C-alpha positions as CSV (number, residue, x, y, z in Angstrom):
1,M,29.8,18.8,-39.2
2,R,28.9,16.6,-37.0
3,G,26.3,17.7,-35.7
4,T,24.7,18.4,-39.3
5,I,25.0,15.2,-40.7
6,G,21.2,14.3,-40.1
7,V,20.5,17.1,-42.1
8,H,22.5,16.1,-45.0
9,T,21.1,12.2,-44.9
10,A,17.6,13.5,-45.1
11,H,17.6,16.2,-47.8
12,C,21.1,15.3,-50.0
13,C,21.8,13.2,-52.9
14,K,25.0,11.0,-53.7
15,W,23.7,11.9,-57.5
16,H,23.0,14.9,-57.8
17,G,24.7,16.6,-54.6
18,C,24.2,18.8,-51.4
19,K,21.3,21.0,-50.9
20,Y,23.4,23.0,-49.2
21,G,26.2,23.6,-51.4
22,D,28.5,21.8,-49.1
23,P,32.0,20.7,-50.2
24,D,32.3,18.1,-47.9
25,C,28.8,16.8,-47.8
26,P,28.8,13.3,-46.4
27,V,26.1,11.9,-48.3
28,Y,28.0,12.9,-51.2
29,N,31.3,12.2,-50.7
30,G,29.7,8.6,-49.8
31,E,30.5,8.7,-46.0
32,V,27.1,8.4,-45.1
33,E,24.0,6.8,-46.8
34,Q,21.3,8.8,-47.5
35,L,17.6,8.6,-46.0
36,Y,15.4,9.7,-48.8
37,L,15.6,10.3,-52.5
38,C,16.4,14.0,-53.3
39,E,13.8,16.4,-55.2
40,D,15.4,15.9,-58.0
41,C,15.4,11.9,-58.0
42,Y,11.5,12.3,-57.6
43,W,11.1,14.9,-60.4
44,E,13.5,12.5,-62.6
45,L,11.5,9.6,-61.8
46,E,8.2,11.0,-62.5
47,D,9.4,12.5,-66.0
48,E,8.4,9.7,-68.4
49,E,10.7,11.0,-71.2
50,Y,13.7,11.4,-69.0
51,C,13.1,7.3,-67.7
52,R,12.6,6.6,-71.3
53,E,15.9,8.4,-72.2
54,R,18.0,7.3,-69.3
55,L,16.8,3.5,-69.9
56,I,18.1,3.4,-73.5
57,R,21.3,5.2,-72.5
58,I,21.7,2.3,-70.3
59,E,20.7,-0.4,-72.4
60,E,23.4,1.3,-75.1
61,I,26.0,1.0,-72.1
62,K,25.0,-2.7,-71.5
63,I,25.6,-3.2,-75.2
64,F,28.8,-1.3,-75.3
65,K,30.8,-3.7,-72.5
66,D,28.9,-6.5,-73.7
67,L,30.9,-5.7,-77.3
68,N,33.8,-4.5,-75.6
69,V,34.4,-7.6,-73.8
70,I,33.8,-9.9,-77.3
71,L,36.4,-7.7,-79.0
72,M,38.6,-7.9,-75.7
73,D,38.1,-11.8,-76.1
74,R,38.9,-11.9,-79.7
75,N,42.2,-10.0,-79.4
76,Q,43.3,-12.4,-76.8
77,K,42.5,-15.2,-79.2
78,E,44.0,-13.7,-81.9
79,K,47.3,-12.9,-80.0
80,Q,47.3,-16.8,-79.2
81,L,47.8,-17.5,-82.8
């Protein structure tokens, strides 16, 4: 594996996985950083619809987290009463 780390860092992705199907991929497993965006990352960045949908999902997650914090805070205050 040591001799192939360079290949993995140049081609594999921590989000999209190992280009070579290696279950021990050091990039996907977080052992080393990837050097470049993979082909799927580039494709996603160029796809305006995908980016728009992803941004909407990110905003929805942020809103959900904010609401969850508010509800947890409210529950804490109710327990104190």
